[in-house]
C-alpha positions, 0 to 999 in steps of 0.5 A: 569316565566312559562308564560314569558318562553312560550312567549319567546319560541313562539317568538323563534319559530316564527323567524324560516323560516316557518312552514316546518322549524319549523317542521324540528326543532321539529324533530331535537329536538326529535332526539337529545333527543333520542340520549341522552338516547341512549348514556346513556344506550348503550354506553360503553364510560363514557364521552359519557354517560355524554354527553348523560345526558347533551344533554337530559338535555339541550334540556329539558330546551328548549322543556320540552314538547318534553322531557316529551314524552320519559317518556310514550314512554320508560316506558316499558323498566323499566328493563334496568339499567344505568351502570355508570363508577366505579359503579355497575349497578343501577336500573335507567331505561330510563323513570326515568332518563327522568323524573328526567331531566324534573323535573330539567328543570321544576324547573329551569323554574318555581321555581321563579314563584312558590316562588312568588305564595306561597306569593300571593295565597289565602287561599281559592284557596289553599283549593280548590287545596288541596280538588281537589287533596285529593285522590292523597294526601292520596295516597302519605301519604299511600306510606310514611307509606308503607316505614315504614312498611318493613321487617328488612332486608336491601334489603327489605328496599331498595326495599321499597324505590325503590317501593316508587319511581316507584309506588308513587313518580314518577307517581305523579311527572309525573302528576305534570309535565303534569299539569305544561305543561297544564298551559303553553299551556292554557296560550298560547291559547291551551286546556288541552286536546290538550296539553296532546294528544302528551303524549297519542300518545307517549304511543301508539307508545311505545305499538306498538313497544312492540307489534311488537317485541312480534310478531317478537319473536313469528314468529322467534321462529316458523320459526327458533327456533334454531337461535332465541332461543339464541337471544330472551327471550321466555317462554315455558309453558306446557299447551300451544298448542303444547308447542308453545312459549309465547312471552315476548317482552321487559319483562321477563314474558309474563303476563307483556306483556299482562298487558301492551298491554291491556291498549294500544289497546283501546286508539289506537282503539279510535284514529282509530275511530276518524280518520277513516272518515277524515284522511285515512292514520292516520286511517290505522296507528292506525288500524295497531297499534291496530292489533299489540297490539292485536296480541302481547296479543294473542301470550302472551297467557295470559288468564287474558289479553284476559278477559281484552280485552273482557271487553274493547271491551264491553265498546267500543261497548256499545254506538253502541249497544245503538244506534242500539237497543235503549237499552244497558243492554240486548244487552250489556249482549248478546254481552259480553256473546258472547265475553266471549264464544270466550275467553273461546274457545281460552282458551280451544283451545290454553291453554288447559283449562279455568284456568290451573295450575295457578288457584290453585296457585293463590287461595293459594296466595290469602289465604296467603294474607288474612291471612297476612292481618289478622296479619298485617291489615295495610299492610306489606309495599311497595313491601314486599310481597316477604319477607313474602311469600318466605320461605327462610326468615322464615315468610312464610305462604305458602302452602308446595306444592308451596315451590319448585315452581315458586310461592315462588318468587311471589312479588304480590298476583295477585289480585288488592284489596289484592295487594293495601292493602298489599302495601299501606294499607287501606289508599291506597285502599281508595285513589285508589278507589276514583281516579277510581270512580272519573275518571269513573264519569268524563269520563261517563259524557264526553262520554254522553255529545256528543256521537261520538265527537273526545274528547268523543271517546278518553275518551271512549277509556281511560275508556275501557282501565281502564276496561281492567286493572280492569278485568285483575287485578282480577287475576293479578297485577293491579298497582305495576309495573312502566309501569302499574302505569304510564299508569294508571295515563295517563288514569286519566289525559286524562279523566280529561283533558276533564272535567271541572274544571281542578283541577290544576287551582283551585287556578288561576281564570284567567287561569281557566276561559281561560281553560273553554273558550278553553274547550267550543271550543272543540267538547266535552261539559264540565260538572260541578263538585263541588269537591269531594262532588260533584262527590260523589253526582253525583255517588249516583244519577247515581247509583240510576238512574241505579238501577231504569233502571234495575228495570224497564227493567224487567217490560218493556215487561209487561209495553209495553203490558199494553200500547198497551192494553191501546191504544186499550182501548182508541180507543174503548172508543173514538168510543163509545163517538163519537157514543154517541155524534152522538146520542145526536146530532140526538136527539137534532135535532129531539127536535128542529123540534117538538118545535112550530114555 
């Protein structure tokens, strides 16, 4: 059914007047989808809201690939509420509504073929598919358990269900829809990477808008504070230089701004590196987006975001360092140390210290989270930390010094291991560790296969964004916000798109072979991986090789010195041999002369 739908869609597009007309049709469809969401969230007339839902749904039936672009584009607006007539505002943000309508359209398109596939799919194909998605299934099971382990309050149970939607179910639905589009595009003759690139561009465009708004807020607060303070949401912290405002953009906390933009700018930088020699206009656009994102992170005054940016810069700079110095460990350490000193200078200059008052509060949160894990080793449930942390609910282990402070309302313990364990339990920690490890192995293999190729640069940018997320997640939230969850899975999908085999095709040999042929035509060479066991073996081999290189690096200078001495010794020995040969030749000639005629 999906294949026939793709053929009908291609035939419809070919009946257009020409390439220019087809481009204008796509622009009109995108504008129609945007108008549908605008009517839903900004109109006050109920019939117009219904019209917006119908408009978006009908266009999603026609072009589900364009409709899905609005999920990564609007995910930073997760605080917006859908106001329905006669009902209280409901927490259905734009990205969630777009995702639900895309799922409905995909179900209408692919349901018959999916039903037929249940009866035609072989047991071995199903097993390969389940094995390929074992970490995702473990995460889903951990999320279901996270709904059961909740506080007894009804509001706590509602928060757990909302968190299951935002952090588990909807990101996995987004992955499933993306793979549905990949299968359609492969059947139409395009590679998985080409099918996912529009989602990446939509995500980067959303980050550019968020960064631009943050810079506009900051500039307005400095130039006309009396006017803009009533129009925009800013955060004024006592430890910022001259009490300058911390921009929040579409968020309520500047740290959320830094968390999101830290995942965007490495991808924009990778796109800049791809286009810098071929398309100057696009390169300038991606350069402007990179500057907007970095500028938004700067005016957020988030120390964790600055540290994450330094980590991403180190990951992005490693290939250049290796080509320039023919090594990566020592140059990488020096480069990272230089960036760390720059970040420390920013902290000392703009924030008045390396840690500030938030450091002691985070340490107290970590101690309380560890104590909660001692009492509840399987976690406290999805988004339940607030109900155990806030003294109002009577379960708090909070330090008395925090009772009247902002930190009594913290929803997460501000470090990724404790965050994942408290929300998803040990199963969730295991699943996320497997996913991150698999993504790093796939990505590193793609980057090493052909350095400098466009696909390898995109994967490299995704790895840099993931490194920034992990470093920032050491002192802040890593996953449990909708924009962070969707950006994480988009990075995973981007890396997986350049790795062979594409797991969603494990049960479809014909499409899998087609994908292999398309991927071979891409600039990046594919690497073979044999399921979970294969990439675990690959991880072990890479770890052993890395440890061997580290051990050999310390002996490098001594080995080179010994090699030089050995070379000089070989030259001297060769000279002695040549002298002996010459003496032997002279003796042999003299002996021949003394022999009788």
